Structures are given as C-alpha cells and as structure tokens.
N, C-alpha and C positions, 0 to 999 in steps of 0.2 A: 393708667397706661404705663407709668414708670414701674409699677409693681409687676405687671405682666411681662414687661421687658426684662426685669431682674429674674423672674421665674424662668423665662425662656433661655436667658443666658446661663443660668445655673443648671438647668436641665440638659442643655445641649452637650456638655462634656459627658454627662452620665449616659445619654442616649448613644453618643459616639462610642463610648467604651462598651456598651452592650452590643452594638453592631459589630465592632471589631472582635469581641470575644466570640461571637457566633461564627464569624468567618474563620477564626483561628482554630476552632475545634476540629478534630479529625473525624468526627462522626458524620457519616454521609447517609444517604438513603439506603435502607436495607436491600440486600439482594443484587446490588449492582455487579458484583463479581460473577455471580451465577448468570446474570443476564448477558454479561460480556462473554462468558464461556459458551453459552448457548448460541450467541451470534457467531462466534468463531467456528463452532461445529456446523452451523448452517452453511457457512461459506465453504466448508470442507467437502461438501457433497458433490462438487463438480470441478471440472477444469484441471488446472495445474495442481491444486491442492489434493485432488483425488489421485492423480498420477503419482504425486510424491508419497501419499499414504500407501498406495499399492507397492511402491518401491521399498518403503520402510518395512512393510509387512513381509515382503519377499526376503529382504535382507535378514530380518529376525528369524524367519523360517529356516534359511540356510545356516544361520548361526546355531540354532537349536539342533539341527541335524548333525552338525559337526561336533557340538558338545555331547550329544548322545553317543555318537560313534566313539569319541574319546573316552567317555565313561565306560562303554562296553569293553573297549580295548584294555583299559586299566583294570576292570573287574576280571576279565579273562586272564590277565597276568597276575592276579592276586596282589596288586600293588595298592594295599590299603592306605598307605600314607598319601599317595597321590590322589586316590579316590576322595579322601577327606578334603584335600586342598581344592580339588575340582568341584566338589560338592559346595564348598564355601563360595567359590567363584560363581558357580551357577546361581546360587541363592542371591548373591549380590547383583548379578546381571539381571535376574528376573525382577528384583526390587527396583533397580534404577532405570532399566531400559524397557523391559517387556511389559510390566504392569501399566506404566503410563501409555504405552502403545496400544494396549488392549482395553483401556478404560472407556473410550467413547462407545456409546450404545449404537449409534447410527451405522457403524461399519458392520455390525452383525446382521443388518437387514438390507444393506445396499447391495444391489445385484452384482456390481463389479468387484466387490472385495469381500463379500460374505463367505465365500468358499475359502479364501486365504485366511480370513479371520478364524473360521472353524478349524482349519488345519493347524494353525498356530496354537490354538487353545488345546487341541488334542496332543500336539507335540509337547507343550508345556506340561500337561497332565502326565504324559508318558515319562518325561524326565523326573517329575516329582515322584512317580511310582518307583522308578529305578533308584531314587534317593531314599525310598521308604518313608515318605511323608504322607501317610495314608489320610490324615485329616485334610491336608491341602489338596490331595487328589480328589477326595469327596467334595470339597468346595468347588473344584474345577468341574466335576461332573454335574453338580447342582447348577453351576453357572451356565454350562453348555445346555442343559435341559431347559433352563429358563429363557435363555437368549434365542434358542432355535426351536422353541415349542411349535408344534404343528409342521415342522419341516424335517421329520424323521427320515424321509426318503431322499433327502439331499445327499449327493455323493461327497464323501470326504476321503482324504488320503490318510488312512490309518489301518495298520501300521504303515510307515513310510514305504512307498513303492507299490502299495495295494490300494485299490479303491473299493469302498463299500458304503452302504447307507449309513447315515448318521446314527440311526437307532441301533444298528448292528455294531457299529464302532463303539457306541456307549456301553453296550453289553460286554464287549471285549475289554474295554478299559476298566469296567467294574471288576472283571475277573483278574486282570493284571494287577489291580490295586493290592490284592491280597497274595498274589503269587510271585511278586518280584523278589 
C-alpha cells in the first residue's frame, strides 16, 4: 500500500503537467474558423444584416461610378500622371474594400441583393478594362459566368444607365476587354 501511495504521489505531478501542457497549446479543432465564418454568413441572410449589406453594396456601386467618371474625365484631358495616381488608388480601393464585400457567395443568389451584386461585379470589370488589366477582366468575366450560371436572362445595368440581359452584358464586356 505504501508503495502504491508513493507511485500515485510521484505520478500526480507528471499527470498534472501533461494536462496543463495540453490546455496551454494553441492547437484547436480544425475548421473552427471556417465554421464560424459560415455561421456569420448564415445570419447575414435576413433582417438588419441584409439591409446593411444592401446599403454597403449600393455605396460601393456609387463609389465605382464616381471613380469611373473621374477616370474618363482624366483620360479625356490626357492627364496621364493623374490617371496613374487614380489607377493606384482604385487598385487599393478594390483590394481593401471591394474584394471583401464581394467575397460571400450567398449574395450572388439572394433575391434581394443578387442584382446589386451583379451590377457591382460588372462595374468592377469595366473599371479594370479601363485600366487595361485584361487578365483581371477575364477573371471577373469567369467569376460572373460561374456565379450567375443559368441566369443569363437576368437584367443588369451595364453599361451604367442601360439595362440588358446578363448574357448580352457579358458579351459587351468581353468586347470592351480588348477595346479599352
């Protein structure tokens, strides 16, 4: 009995150390971040979150329209220095603000925001075409085809101020990719 008591007392600190080291490690179950992101996207499908998403998409749409108008004005004035500066600004704006806004897949199929999502993606592609980023324009076209597959008859606003079917707008965008 004395011997088992010594073994138990000797093993107790080692077991405690093993338990504490297990709790101290930063390894967690795999995929928890992805699961949390999926849960966040699920909650974004209705209510106040949907309204906020619509507002964010509309704000980005207006921003891109103004950036496009500014780019056209600078190009018409042959102000190449300012065009380069605006080009850099637009690239940074797209990377920081637009790409995260367009990242969720759900908004391309949600009836309340899918038209805004498509319009914003077309406007992004148009700006990229104006900036002569043909590879990025092609990536945008491929993304539009994948996201809106089977909905080629959906109306989109492309170019700005005109409505046409998504399929027709994609053809126009393909032509503009090489003619900008």
